[in-house]
N, CA, C and O atoms as CSV, one atom per row, in Angstrom:
chain,resi,resn,atom,element,x,y,z
A,1,UNK,N,N,117.279,80.242,106.093
A,1,UNK,CA,C,115.853,80.059,105.934
A,1,UNK,C,C,115.644,78.844,105.026
A,1,UNK,O,O,116.234,78.748,103.950
A,2,UNK,N,N,114.823,77.951,105.466
A,2,UNK,CA,C,114.606,76.718,104.718
A,2,UNK,C,C,113.609,76.943,103.582
A,2,UNK,O,O,112.810,77.878,103.624
A,3,UNK,N,N,113.661,76.087,102.579
A,3,UNK,CA,C,112.688,76.206,101.488
A,3,UNK,C,C,111.241,76.057,101.973
A,3,UNK,O,O,110.330,76.670,101.415
A,4,UNK,N,N,111.037,75.251,102.997
A,4,UNK,CA,C,109.691,75.081,103.539
A,4,UNK,C,C,109.160,76.382,104.140
A,4,UNK,O,O,107.980,76.706,104.008
A,5,UNK,N,N,110.049,77.117,104.798
A,5,UNK,CA,C,109.647,78.398,105.390
A,5,UNK,C,C,109.289,79.408,104.310
A,5,UNK,O,O,108.325,80.161,104.449
A,6,UNK,N,N,110.068,79.422,103.236
A,6,UNK,CA,C,109.785,80.344,102.131
A,6,UNK,C,C,108.446,80.001,101.483
A,6,UNK,O,O,107.659,80.893,101.166
A,7,UNK,N,N,108.190,78.717,101.287
A,7,UNK,CA,C,106.921,78.288,100.701
A,7,UNK,C,C,105.765,78.648,101.627
A,7,UNK,O,O,104.701,79.060,101.165
A,8,UNK,N,N,105.970,78.495,102.920
A,8,UNK,CA,C,104.920,78.857,103.888
A,8,UNK,C,C,104.610,80.348,103.831
A,8,UNK,O,O,103.445,80.745,103.845
A,9,UNK,N,N,105.653,81.171,103.768
A,9,UNK,CA,C,105.453,82.622,103.691
A,9,UNK,C,C,104.740,82.982,102.394
A,9,UNK,O,O,103.820,83.801,102.396
A,10,UNK,N,N,105.156,82.379,101.293
A,10,UNK,CA,C,104.494,82.643,100.009
A,10,UNK,C,C,103.045,82.220,100.018
A,10,UNK,O,O,102.186,82.919,99.483
A,11,UNK,N,N,102.765,81.066,100.630
A,11,UNK,CA,C,101.381,80.587,100.702
A,11,UNK,C,C,100.522,81.527,101.541
A,11,UNK,O,O,99.390,81.839,101.173
A,12,UNK,N,N,101.070,81.975,102.672
A,12,UNK,CA,C,100.336,82.915,103.524
A,12,UNK,C,C,100.110,84.250,102.821
A,12,UNK,O,O,99.069,84.882,102.999
A,13,UNK,N,N,101.095,84.681,102.017
A,13,UNK,CA,C,100.944,85.943,101.282
A,13,UNK,C,C,99.828,85.838,100.246
A,13,UNK,O,O,98.999,86.740,100.126
A,14,UNK,N,N,99.810,84.745,99.505
A,14,UNK,CA,C,98.758,84.553,98.501
A,14,UNK,C,C,97.399,84.425,99.178
A,14,UNK,O,O,96.409,84.979,98.699
A,15,UNK,N,N,97.350,83.704,100.277
A,15,UNK,CA,C,96.104,83.551,101.029
A,15,UNK,C,C,95.599,84.902,101.533
A,15,UNK,O,O,94.401,85.178,101.478
A,16,UNK,N,N,96.498,85.733,102.017
A,16,UNK,CA,C,96.124,87.054,102.513
A,16,UNK,C,C,95.605,87.935,101.381
A,16,UNK,O,O,94.611,88.641,101.550
A,17,UNK,N,N,96.269,87.897,100.236
A,17,UNK,CA,C,95.813,88.687,99.092
A,17,UNK,C,C,94.422,88.248,98.654
A,17,UNK,O,O,93.566,89.088,98.377
A,18,UNK,N,N,94.190,86.946,98.588
A,18,UNK,CA,C,92.879,86.445,98.181
A,18,UNK,C,C,91.797,86.824,99.187
A,18,UNK,O,O,90.697,87.218,98.800
A,19,UNK,N,N,92.104,86.707,100.467
A,19,UNK,CA,C,91.113,87.052,101.489
A,19,UNK,C,C,90.794,88.544,101.510
A,19,UNK,O,O,89.642,88.930,101.712
A,20,UNK,N,N,91.803,89.382,101.303
A,20,UNK,CA,C,91.553,90.824,101.348
A,20,UNK,C,C,90.852,91.345,100.101
A,20,UNK,O,O,90.140,92.347,100.168
A,21,UNK,N,N,91.042,90.685,98.974
A,21,UNK,CA,C,90.402,91.177,97.743
A,21,UNK,C,C,89.057,90.519,97.467
A,21,UNK,O,O,88.277,91.029,96.662
A,22,UNK,N,N,88.773,89.399,98.118
A,22,UNK,CA,C,87.547,88.649,97.827
A,22,UNK,C,C,86.251,89.437,98.034
A,22,UNK,O,O,85.379,89.374,97.167
A,23,UNK,N,N,86.077,90.174,99.132
A,23,UNK,CA,C,84.793,90.878,99.296
A,23,UNK,C,C,84.501,91.878,98.181
A,23,UNK,O,O,83.375,91.935,97.685
A,24,UNK,N,N,85.498,92.665,97.781
A,24,UNK,CA,C,85.271,93.646,96.726
A,24,UNK,C,C,85.036,92.978,95.371
A,24,UNK,O,O,84.188,93.414,94.594
A,25,UNK,N,N,85.793,91.921,95.099
A,25,UNK,CA,C,85.610,91.210,93.837
A,25,UNK,C,C,84.237,90.552,93.763
A,25,UNK,O,O,83.584,90.589,92.720
A,26,UNK,N,N,83.802,89.952,94.862
A,26,UNK,CA,C,82.477,89.329,94.876
A,26,UNK,C,C,81.368,90.363,94.711
A,26,UNK,O,O,80.396,90.119,93.996
A,27,UNK,N,N,81.503,91.506,95.361
A,27,UNK,CA,C,80.498,92.558,95.224
A,27,UNK,C,C,80.425,93.054,93.778
A,27,UNK,O,O,79.335,93.225,93.232
A,28,UNK,N,N,81.575,93.281,93.166
A,28,UNK,CA,C,81.592,93.739,91.768
A,28,UNK,C,C,81.018,92.678,90.836
A,28,UNK,O,O,80.318,93.000,89.876
A,29,UNK,N,N,81.316,91.414,91.122
A,29,UNK,CA,C,80.801,90.341,90.284
A,29,UNK,C,C,79.282,90.219,90.397
A,29,UNK,O,O,78.598,90.052,89.387
A,30,UNK,N,N,78.752,90.302,91.612
A,30,UNK,CA,C,77.301,90.192,91.795
A,30,UNK,C,C,76.584,91.366,91.146
A,30,UNK,O,O,75.578,91.175,90.463
A,31,UNK,N,N,77.085,92.572,91.349
A,31,UNK,CA,C,76.466,93.749,90.729
A,31,UNK,C,C,76.543,93.654,89.212
A,31,UNK,O,O,75.569,93.964,88.526
A,32,UNK,N,N,77.677,93.232,88.680
A,32,UNK,CA,C,77.815,93.067,87.227
A,32,UNK,C,C,76.851,92.037,86.681
A,32,UNK,O,O,76.270,92.235,85.614
A,33,UNK,N,N,76.673,90.938,87.399
A,33,UNK,CA,C,75.736,89.901,86.973
A,33,UNK,C,C,74.300,90.413,86.991
A,33,UNK,O,O,73.541,90.171,86.052
A,34,UNK,N,N,73.926,91.118,88.053
A,34,UNK,CA,C,72.568,91.657,88.135
A,34,UNK,C,C,72.296,92.678,87.029
A,34,UNK,O,O,71.216,92.683,86.438
A,35,UNK,N,N,73.259,93.525,86.758
A,35,UNK,CA,C,73.073,94.521,85.702
A,35,UNK,C,C,73.045,93.852,84.336
A,35,UNK,O,O,72.303,94.285,83.453
A,36,UNK,N,N,73.834,92.813,84.150
A,36,UNK,CA,C,73.809,92.081,82.879
A,36,UNK,C,C,72.457,91.411,82.661
A,36,UNK,O,O,71.931,91.416,81.548
A,37,UNK,N,N,71.897,90.840,83.714
A,37,UNK,CA,C,70.569,90.230,83.599
A,37,UNK,C,C,69.524,91.303,83.286
A,37,UNK,O,O,68.648,91.099,82.446
A,38,UNK,N,N,69.624,92.446,83.968
A,38,UNK,CA,C,68.712,93.554,83.689
A,38,UNK,C,C,68.838,94.034,82.247
A,38,UNK,O,O,67.832,94.279,81.581
A,39,UNK,N,N,70.066,94.167,81.767
A,39,UNK,CA,C,70.278,94.614,80.391
A,39,UNK,C,C,69.753,93.595,79.389
A,39,UNK,O,O,69.214,93.976,78.350
A,40,UNK,N,N,69.902,92.316,79.682
A,40,UNK,CA,C,69.395,91.286,78.774
A,40,UNK,C,C,67.870,91.274,78.764
A,40,UNK,O,O,67.247,91.057,77.725
A,41,UNK,N,N,67.274,91.512,79.941
A,41,UNK,CA,C,65.813,91.491,80.016
A,41,UNK,C,C,65.191,92.705,79.345
A,41,UNK,O,O,64.125,92.599,78.739
A,42,UNK,N,N,65.837,93.845,79.446
A,42,UNK,CA,C,65.272,95.076,78.878
A,42,UNK,C,C,65.858,95.425,77.518
A,42,UNK,O,O,65.413,96.379,76.880
A,43,UNK,N,N,66.839,94.674,77.072
A,43,UNK,CA,C,67.528,94.895,75.800
A,43,UNK,C,C,68.189,96.277,75.729
A,43,UNK,O,O,68.293,96.881,74.661
A,44,UNK,N,N,68.629,96.754,76.882
A,44,UNK,CA,C,69.414,97.990,76.931
A,44,UNK,C,C,70.875,97.572,76.884
A,44,UNK,O,O,71.346,96.879,77.785
A,45,UNK,N,N,71.590,97.976,75.861
A,45,UNK,CA,C,72.983,97.560,75.702
A,45,UNK,C,C,73.936,98.729,75.909
A,45,UNK,O,O,74.770,99.023,75.052
A,46,UNK,N,N,73.807,99.381,77.037
A,46,UNK,CA,C,74.678,100.506,77.363
A,46,UNK,C,C,75.851,99.996,78.178
A,46,UNK,O,O,75.656,99.500,79.288
A,47,UNK,N,N,77.057,100.105,77.658
A,47,UNK,CA,C,78.237,99.558,78.325
A,47,UNK,C,C,78.620,100.358,79.569
A,47,UNK,O,O,79.175,99.798,80.515
A,48,UNK,N,N,78.335,101.643,79.576
A,48,UNK,CA,C,78.748,102.473,80.713
A,48,UNK,C,C,77.801,102.352,81.896
A,48,UNK,O,O,78.085,102.900,82.962
A,49,UNK,N,N,76.700,101.658,81.741
A,49,UNK,CA,C,75.703,101.545,82.808
A,49,UNK,C,C,76.215,100.725,83.996
A,49,UNK,O,O,75.688,100.856,85.101
A,50,UNK,N,N,77.209,99.901,83.794
A,50,UNK,CA,C,77.690,99.032,84.877
A,50,UNK,C,C,78.740,99.697,85.764
A,50,UNK,O,O,78.956,99.249,86.890
A,51,UNK,N,N,79.388,100.740,85.292
A,51,UNK,CA,C,80.528,101.287,86.033
A,51,UNK,C,C,80.148,101.912,87.366
A,51,UNK,O,O,80.750,101.581,88.387
A,52,UNK,N,N,79.171,102.803,87.384
A,52,UNK,CA,C,78.817,103.515,88.621
A,52,UNK,C,C,78.307,102.559,89.694
A,52,UNK,O,O,78.766,102.651,90.832
A,53,UNK,N,N,77.371,101.634,89.391
A,53,UNK,CA,C,76.951,100.705,90.453
A,53,UNK,C,C,78.087,99.830,90.979
A,53,UNK,O,O,78.142,99.534,92.173
A,54,UNK,N,N,78.994,99.416,90.091
A,54,UNK,CA,C,80.122,98.603,90.548
A,54,UNK,C,C,81.038,99.404,91.463
A,54,UNK,O,O,81.477,98.902,92.498
A,55,UNK,N,N,81.326,100.629,91.095
A,55,UNK,CA,C,82.193,101.474,91.913
A,55,UNK,C,C,81.560,101.717,93.279
A,55,UNK,O,O,82.244,101.644,94.300
A,56,UNK,N,N,80.263,102.005,93.305
A,56,UNK,CA,C,79.567,102.230,94.567
A,56,UNK,C,C,79.571,100.957,95.408
A,56,UNK,O,O,79.814,101.015,96.614
A,57,UNK,N,N,79.304,99.812,94.788
A,57,UNK,CA,C,79.277,98.548,95.521
A,57,UNK,C,C,80.648,98.217,96.106
A,57,UNK,O,O,80.741,97.776,97.251
A,58,UNK,N,N,81.701,98.425,95.338
A,58,UNK,CA,C,83.051,98.149,95.838
A,58,UNK,C,C,83.395,99.108,96.977
A,58,UNK,O,O,84.007,98.698,97.963
A,59,UNK,N,N,83.010,100.371,96.853
A,59,UNK,CA,C,83.287,101.345,97.915
A,59,UNK,C,C,82.538,100.985,99.197
A,59,UNK,O,O,83.119,101.025,100.282
A,60,UNK,N,N,81.261,100.635,99.084
A,60,UNK,CA,C,80.480,100.263,100.268
A,60,UNK,C,C,81.044,98.992,100.896
A,60,UNK,O,O,81.135,98.888,102.120
A,61,UNK,N,N,81.421,98.030,100.062
A,61,UNK,CA,C,82.016,96.795,100.573
A,61,UNK,C,C,83.323,97.087,101.289
A,61,UNK,O,O,83.613,96.489,102.325
A,62,UNK,N,N,84.109,97.996,100.746
A,62,UNK,CA,C,85.364,98.374,101.398
A,62,UNK,C,C,85.105,99.052,102.737
A,62,UNK,O,O,85.847,98.837,103.695
A,63,UNK,N,N,84.068,99.861,102.809
A,63,UNK,CA,C,83.726,100.488,104.091
A,63,UNK,C,C,83.277,99.457,105.114
A,63,UNK,O,O,83.605,99.565,106.296
A,64,UNK,N,N,82.528,98.461,104.663
A,64,UNK,CA,C,82.020,97.442,105.583
A,64,UNK,C,C,83.143,96.510,106.038
A,64,UNK,O,O,83.279,96.228,107.229
A,65,UNK,N,N,83.949,96.033,105.079
A,65,UNK,CA,C,84.979,95.049,105.393
A,65,UNK,C,C,86.338,95.680,105.697
A,65,UNK,O,O,87.297,94.955,105.963
A,66,UNK,N,N,86.443,96.985,105.666
A,66,UNK,CA,C,87.714,97.667,105.896
A,66,UNK,C,C,88.413,97.304,107.188
A,66,UNK,O,O,89.603,96.989,107.167
A,67,UNK,N,N,87.707,97.337,108.327
A,67,UNK,CA,C,88.378,96.980,109.588
A,67,UNK,C,C,88.887,95.540,109.597
A,67,UNK,O,O,89.973,95.270,110.109
A,68,UNK,N,N,88.115,94.621,109.036
A,68,UNK,CA,C,88.541,93.221,108.979
A,68,UNK,C,C,89.771,93.062,108.078
A,68,UNK,O,O,90.704,92.334,108.413
A,69,UNK,N,N,89.761,93.746,106.940
A,69,UNK,CA,C,90.899,93.685,106.019
A,69,UNK,C,C,92.139,94.268,106.680
A,69,UNK,O,O,93.230,93.708,106.566
A,70,UNK,N,N,91.974,95.390,107.371
A,70,UNK,CA,C,93.105,96.018,108.048
A,70,UNK,C,C,93.674,95.110,109.125
A,70,UNK,O,O,94.893,95.001,109.260
A,71,UNK,N,N,92.812,94.459,109.891
A,71,UNK,CA,C,93.284,93.553,110.938
A,71,UNK,C,C,94.013,92.361,110.333
A,71,UNK,O,O,95.020,91.910,110.879
A,72,UNK,N,N,93.518,91.851,109.218
A,72,UNK,CA,C,94.177,90.739,108.538
A,72,UNK,C,C,95.566,91.150,108.042
A,72,UNK,O,O,96.531,90.402,108.198
A,73,UNK,N,N,95.662,92.339,107.448
A,73,UNK,CA,C,96.951,92.821,106.944
A,73,UNK,C,C,97.935,93.115,108.075
A,73,UNK,O,O,99.129,92.842,107.943
A,74,UNK,N,N,97.448,93.664,109.176
A,74,UNK,CA,C,98.323,93.945,110.317
A,74,UNK,C,C,98.848,92.645,110.911
A,74,UNK,O,O,100.023,92.552,111.264
A,75,UNK,N,N,97.980,91.637,111.022
A,75,UNK,CA,C,98.405,90.338,111.542
A,75,UNK,C,C,99.461,89.709,110.649
A,75,UNK,O,O,100.467,89.199,111.144
A,76,UNK,N,N,99.245,89.738,109.339
A,76,UNK,CA,C,100.212,89.166,108.408
A,76,UNK,C,C,101.544,89.903,108.477
A,76,UNK,O,O,102.606,89.282,108.515
A,77,UNK,N,N,101.479,91.226,108.493
A,77,UNK,CA,C,102.709,92.021,108.547
A,77,UNK,C,C,103.464,91.780,109.845
A,77,UNK,O,O,104.691,91.680,109.837
A,78,UNK,N,N,102.750,91.687,110.952
A,78,UNK,CA,C,103.385,91.411,112.240
A,78,UNK,C,C,104.088,90.059,112.229
A,78,UNK,O,O,105.209,89.933,112.723
A,79,UNK,N,N,103.425,89.046,111.664
A,79,UNK,CA,C,104.046,87.722,111.574
A,79,UNK,C,C,105.318,87.764,110.728
A,79,UNK,O,O,106.322,87.146,111.084
A,80,UNK,N,N,105.278,88.485,109.622
A,80,UNK,CA,C,106.454,88.588,108.748
A,80,UNK,C,C,107.593,89.294,109.477
A,80,UNK,O,O,108.739,88.850,109.409
A,81,UNK,N,N,107.293,90.377,110.164
A,81,UNK,CA,C,108.331,91.130,110.877
A,81,UNK,C,C,108.927,90.275,111.997
A,81,UNK,O,O,110.136,90.308,112.228
A,82,UNK,N,N,108.087,89.517,112.687
A,82,UNK,CA,C,108.606,88.647,113.751
A,82,UNK,C,C,109.478,87.537,113.185
A,82,UNK,O,O,110.410,87.088,113.853
A,83,UNK,N,N,109.197,87.090,111.981
A,83,UNK,CA,C,110.010,86.037,111.356
A,83,UNK,C,C,111.349,86.563,110.866
A,83,UNK,O,O,112.287,85.787,110.685
A,84,UNK,N,N,111.454,87.860,110.648
A,84,UNK,CA,C,112.719,88.451,110.208
A,84,UNK,C,C,113.790,88.211,111.278
A,84,UNK,O,O,114.951,87.959,110.956
A,85,UNK,N,N,113.397,88.290,112.535
A,85,UNK,CA,C,114.371,88.119,113.622
A,85,UNK,C,C,114.916,86.710,113.661
A,85,UNK,O,O,116.022,86.497,114.156
A,86,UNK,N,N,114.174,85.742,113.155
A,86,UNK,CA,C,114.638,84.342,113.211
A,86,UNK,C,C,115.344,83.892,111.943
A,86,UNK,O,O,115.721,82.724,111.846
A,87,UNK,N,N,115.535,84.766,110.973
A,87,UNK,CA,C,116.153,84.365,109.707
A,87,UNK,C,C,117.611,83.975,109.911
A,87,UNK,O,O,118.068,82.998,109.317
A,88,UNK,N,N,118.339,84.698,110.720
A,88,UNK,CA,C,119.760,84.419,110.902
A,88,UNK,C,C,120.054,83.258,111.821
A,88,UNK,O,O,121.208,82.844,111.926
A,89,UNK,N,N,119.070,82.727,112.481
A,89,UNK,CA,C,119.308,81.668,113.459
A,89,UNK,C,C,119.231,80.298,112.844
A,89,UNK,O,O,119.409,79.298,113.539
């Protein structure tokens, strides 16, 4: 296996991780920002107020993007398994 192939696999792995985690991270970030703005406007400084909306937002985002994430992971895994057969050649 050439160094270029290893770098390609590593790049695809990092790309896949970023793509699969991005929807949930963005949802949590937007909800956190909105709650922070609300807390600043109302001067409510309750730290636990952000947890439940973030958890709900991440769960809903996972339900919405779940099939796409699964298809992305299956495609990546299939490519990796197919490349295993060519390692010895």
